[in-house]
C-alpha positions in Angstrom: 218.3 396.3 165.6 218.8 392.7 164.5 221.9 391.0 163.1 222.3 387.5 161.8 225.5 385.4 161.6 226.3 382.0 160.2 229.2 380.0 161.6 230.6 376.8 160.2 233.8 376.8 162.3 235.0 377.8 165.7 237.4 380.1 163.7 234.4 382.3 163.0 233.6 383.0 166.6 236.2 385.8 167.3 234.8 387.9 164.5 231.2 387.2 165.5 231.9 388.0 169.2 233.7 391.2 168.2 230.7 392.3 165.9 228.2 391.5 168.7 230.1 393.7 171.1 230.6 396.4 168.6 226.9 396.5 167.6 225.3 395.7 171.0 228.0 396.3 173.6 226.3 399.4 175.2 223.7 397.0 176.5 224.9 394.8 179.4 222.4 391.9 179.6 222.6 389.2 177.0 220.1 386.3 177.0 221.2 383.2 175.1 218.5 380.9 173.7 219.2 377.6 172.0 219.0 373.8 172.5 221.4 371.8 174.5 224.7 371.7 172.6 223.8 374.6 170.3 227.0 376.6 171.3 225.7 379.1 173.8 228.6 378.5 176.2 231.2 378.5 173.5 230.0 381.9 172.1 229.9 383.4 175.6 233.5 382.2 176.2 234.6 384.1 173.2 232.6 387.2 174.0 234.1 387.4 177.6 237.5 386.8 176.1 236.9 389.8 173.8 235.9 391.8 176.9 239.4 391.1 178.3 239.1 388.4 180.9 242.3 386.5 181.4 240.8 383.5 183.2 239.5 380.5 181.3 235.8 380.9 181.1 233.7 377.7 181.6 230.1 376.7 182.0 228.5 377.6 185.3 226.1 374.7 185.1 226.6 373.6 188.7 227.6 376.9 190.2 224.7 378.7 188.4 226.9 381.8 188.1 230.5 382.4 187.3 232.2 385.8 187.9 235.1 386.9 185.8 237.1 390.1 186.1 238.4 392.2 183.3 240.8 395.1 183.8 238.9 397.2 181.3 235.3 396.0 182.0 235.3 395.1 185.6 233.1 392.2 186.8 231.4 390.1 184.2 228.8 387.5 185.2 227.9 384.3 183.3 224.7 382.5 184.4 223.4 379.0 183.5 219.8 378.6 184.8 219.3 375.1 183.2 219.1 373.4 186.6 216.6 375.7 188.2 213.4 374.1 189.1 211.6 377.4 189.8 212.2 381.2 189.6 212.4 381.5 193.3 215.8 379.9 193.2 217.1 382.8 191.1 215.5 385.2 193.7 217.2 383.3 196.5 220.6 383.7 194.8 220.1 387.5 194.5 219.9 387.6 190.7 218.9 391.3 190.8 222.2 392.3 192.4 223.9 391.0 189.3 221.4 392.1 186.7 221.2 395.7 188.0 224.9 396.1 188.8 225.7 397.7 185.4 228.1 394.8 184.7 227.9 392.5 181.7 225.6 389.6 182.3 225.5 386.6 180.0 222.5 384.3 180.7 222.0 380.8 179.4 218.5 379.3 179.7 216.7 382.6 180.5 213.4 380.9 179.7 213.7 379.4 183.2 213.2 382.9 184.7 210.8 384.7 182.3 209.2 386.9 185.0 212.5 388.1 186.4 214.1 389.3 183.2 214.8 393.0 182.8 213.2 394.9 179.9 216.2 396.2 178.1 218.2 393.1 177.0 219.9 391.6 174.0 218.5 388.3 172.8 220.9 385.8 171.2 219.3 382.8 169.5 221.5 380.0 168.3 220.1 377.4 166.0 222.4 374.5 165.1 222.5 371.9 162.4 225.1 369.3 161.8 228.0 371.6 161.1 226.4 375.1 161.0 225.3 377.6 163.6 222.8 380.3 162.8 223.0 383.2 165.3 220.4 385.9 165.5 221.1 388.8 167.8 218.5 391.5 168.5 217.8 394.2 171.0 214.5 393.8 172.8 
């Protein structure tokens, strides 16, 4: 399945996040592709909010992974692999414990770990222009 969205405002994100979870929420691993500043983190923040986290979600750029907790969805993991130099760093942090935990995992910069990605994932591609975001979501 594939769905496309267009956003010209942050006000569109709650409806987009809700639709993504409605259409793809049975899958737990979401890979986010897009250039720096495309809006990956912003969309993930809204998705985890829709999943019921009460904390403020933020980018795990320096921590590499943030863990959130939702009363209705349990642990939720948000990864940012931008700073990884090699896949071995993801192995060292125990990425498989997260990916195979049956918890939601939202992954920014998955292209840094291509050989470690599970088969059944949802790919989210964000292409940005001056004031528009084009979001394509598809099951792989």
